[in-house]
C-alpha positions in Angstrom: 48.4 27.5 -67.9 46.3 29.8 -65.8 43.9 27.6 -63.8 43.8 24.2 -62.3 41.1 22.2 -64.1 39.0 21.7 -60.9 35.8 19.7 -60.7 33.9 20.9 -63.8 36.4 19.5 -66.3 35.4 15.9 -65.9 32.6 16.4 -68.5 35.1 17.4 -71.2 33.6 20.6 -72.4 36.9 21.6 -73.9 35.7 19.5 -76.9 33.5 22.4 -77.8 29.9 23.6 -77.9 28.6 20.6 -79.9 29.7 18.2 -77.2 28.0 20.3 -74.6 24.8 20.4 -76.6 24.8 16.6 -77.1 25.3 16.1 -73.4 22.4 18.4 -72.6 20.1 16.6 -75.0 21.0 13.2 -73.5 20.5 14.6 -70.0 17.0 15.9 -70.9 16.1 12.6 -72.6 17.1 10.7 -69.5 15.0 13.0 -67.3 12.0 12.6 -69.6 12.4 8.8 -69.6 12.3 8.7 -65.8 9.2 10.9 -65.7 7.5 8.8 -68.4 8.2 5.6 -66.4 6.8 7.2 -63.3 3.7 8.3 -65.3 3.1 4.8 -66.7 3.4 3.3 -63.2 1.0 5.8 -61.7 -1.4 5.2 -64.7 -1.3 1.5 -64.0 -2.0 2.2 -60.3 -4.9 4.3 -61.3 -6.4 1.4 -63.3 -6.0 -1.0 -60.3 -7.5 1.6 -57.9 -10.4 2.1 -60.2 -11.1 -1.6 -60.4 -10.9 -2.0 -56.6 -13.0 1.0 -55.8 -15.6 0.2 -58.4 -16.1 -3.4 -57.0 -16.3 -2.1 -53.4 -18.5 0.9 -54.1 -15.9 3.4 -52.9 -15.7 7.1 -53.5 -12.8 6.9 -56.1 -10.5 9.0 -53.9 -7.4 6.7 -54.7 -8.3 6.7 -58.3 -8.4 10.5 -58.5 -5.2 10.9 -56.5 -3.1 8.4 -58.5 -4.6 9.7 -61.8 -3.6 13.2 -60.9 -0.1 12.1 -60.0 0.1 10.3 -63.4 -0.9 13.4 -65.2 1.7 15.5 -63.4 4.4 12.9 -64.2 3.5 13.1 -67.9 3.6 16.9 -67.8 7.0 16.8 -66.1 8.3 14.5 -68.9 7.1 17.0 -71.6 8.6 19.9 -69.7 12.0 18.2 -69.4 11.9 17.4 -73.2 11.2 21.1 -73.9 13.7 22.3 -71.3 16.3 24.8 -72.3 19.9 23.9 -72.6 21.8 26.2 -70.3 23.0 28.2 -73.2 21.7 31.7 -73.0 22.8 33.1 -69.7 26.5 32.5 -69.1 28.2 34.4 -66.3 31.6 34.6 -64.8 32.9 36.6 -61.8 36.5 37.7 -62.5 38.9 36.2 -60.0 42.2 36.9 -61.6 43.4 39.2 -64.4 46.4 38.9 -66.6 47.7 41.4 -69.2 48.8 39.9 -72.5 51.9 41.0 -74.4 49.9 41.0 -77.6 47.3 43.3 -76.1 44.1 42.7 -74.3 43.5 40.9 -71.0 42.8 37.4 -69.7 40.1 37.1 -67.1 40.1 33.9 -65.1 37.2 32.6 -63.0 34.5 29.9 -62.7 32.1 30.0 -65.6 28.4 29.4 -64.9 26.5 28.6 -68.1 28.2 28.7 -71.4 30.7 31.0 -73.2 31.9 30.5 -76.7 35.1 31.7 -78.4 34.2 34.7 -80.6 31.1 35.5 -78.6 30.2 39.1 -77.7 30.0 39.7 -74.0 29.3 42.5 -71.5 31.7 43.3 -68.8 29.9 44.8 -65.8 32.2 46.7 -63.4 31.6 47.0 -59.6 31.2 50.7 -60.2 28.3 50.1 -62.6 30.3 50.8 -65.7 29.4 48.4 -68.6 31.9 47.6 -71.4 31.1 45.5 -74.5 33.9 43.2 -75.7 34.4 39.9 -77.5 36.0 36.7 -76.3 39.1 36.1 -78.4 39.8 32.7 -77.0 39.1 30.3 -74.1 41.5 28.2 -72.0 40.5 25.4 -69.7 43.1 23.7 -67.6 46.0 25.0 -69.7 44.5 24.0 -73.1 42.7 26.0 -75.7 38.9 25.3 -76.0 36.1 26.4 -78.2 33.6 26.7 -75.4 33.5 26.7 -71.6 30.5 25.4 -69.6 30.3 25.3 -65.8 34.0 25.0 -65.3 37.0 27.1 -64.2 38.3 28.9 -67.3 40.3 31.8 -68.6 38.7 34.1 -71.2 40.9 36.1 -73.5 39.2 39.5 -74.0 39.6 42.0 -76.8 39.6 45.8 -76.7 39.7 46.3 -73.0 41.2 49.4 -71.4 43.3 48.8 -68.2 40.9 50.6 -66.0 37.8 48.7 -67.3 38.5 45.3 -65.7 39.1 44.5 -62.0 38.8 41.6 -59.7 35.2 41.0 -58.8 33.7 42.3 -62.1 31.1 40.2 -63.8 31.2 39.0 -67.5 27.8 38.1 -69.0 26.9 36.9 -72.4 23.6 38.7 -72.4 23.1 42.4 -72.3 
């Protein structure tokens, strides 16, 4: 109704927050698997280098280098498993504003991070004024949604005065 779906809709976040979380877990597992594979390959290279350098009386420079790379790959795998889902720091710059007949306003823009319906947000004006409000609903590509993640969206905001929201203001889900 308000926005063209754009590029971010292909992932289907309109299905809600649970679908987004499942996607992020799959993505983190995929990253961890790639780093583990790289670590195993570097570990095998370390063993081969050790055998070659031991038989030739070398200084173990290749063994140390490939061993260090293997350790770094395993550390990257652990970090990607422990990585945060992009959940906590949602932000949207207001591009368009619509007044609703039932009261309140609709702020449209491109969401970075995640916003949920019913979530408390902070509206930061360009003049430095901060207003606390709640998201009454979310619309993506003309359809109601439970959450918006990295996509163009329209946020229905409660309890906003007409002079509180302008184009260019920022909506954040953290204070």
